[in-house]
Steps between C-alpha positions, in 0.01 A plus 500: 500500500210707612408857464265706706311799386302689750750341657484136397665168547654221297405149592156347476566334834503843663160574351366175643677514837422863579181595312413763762809695386510399135138599441595864569778512243552386144724198462680411177672164480768477234631153417588265217194420289504124566554536874234765526245297306556213744453733798176640360361154445603386848323797659184410309532128576538572873198726504680826573404674179679807369390826667441817300801674655748228395647525150712229340757627250688225313854605405816329375778710654757354264303596189534835329186650649408760758327359806421859599303555180315175567422621852360823360283300261361322809394839649815572701521876567867589453438859613451388861764365741513122513669223695670229298592178678728260316596209723663177392525617140842644413693174538303357205556797266798615298680810618383683187136423584553611860659828388212561258248433776675743733503771232125465449420507872720810536269686259197460729349802672707675769453332835479150353688225684663178383575208732702238312685194624826380349733210564857543615776310319576179687839630611338808655267298723587413858670159530221366723232555233687372195371146533138621494580734211654215299195280569266774375708552186504126431123481537450794266719337235316170534165671447622663179520853646867546595632802687684708242555845654680593819606838637709638781323786680725766340427354155125509557510853641706616201252339259208677671678836500583461130132426435411844635363447852515800733584295809633146534560287808623150571329304777686184597345171602672532837330837559161353417567195714589725791191714452239233433633160609714554810391303803301240309497163671489314168811670362323611179713731286484652152617293202877492484673734260196717421526875561274801432531808283276791598484782248280804453429740216 
């Protein structure tokens, strides 16, 4: 998950891929301590370095701790609107941890935006993508990080509303495919079964 203050962005790859944008904002990357330590070392090993405007904030979302307080300790200004991007995360967390995360994001300054992906239950996916979905789930289990949380769009919207967001919206994979991938000769599409929650404070 990543947070942006001034606005900011989540993943270190964004900071490296688009430094001309990232250098004008403050980027906070929130991730598991072990994973984040590996990322930091890889950036150093590859000669990228860690720019002043990129902050790493190690957090265990399943532990009884506030990632928002840890962000603040890393100089995150909670009084200003922020963008929080959480992609490819919720399927690995318990529903309690997801609900707690949503409640904390909902307390951010008015005008803040959350973009969060979530996985549909297998039975809610289109028949033509179920094989790919099953392959992804099998790979996740084999790597020791199984998918454990799934939501229908109404369930995710209800969870976000209960967390206190002012506005919530579901954006389907088919909508995003139509907007960004239609007409591609290579047939590239979004990962099967993954949808977006957009929410604002």
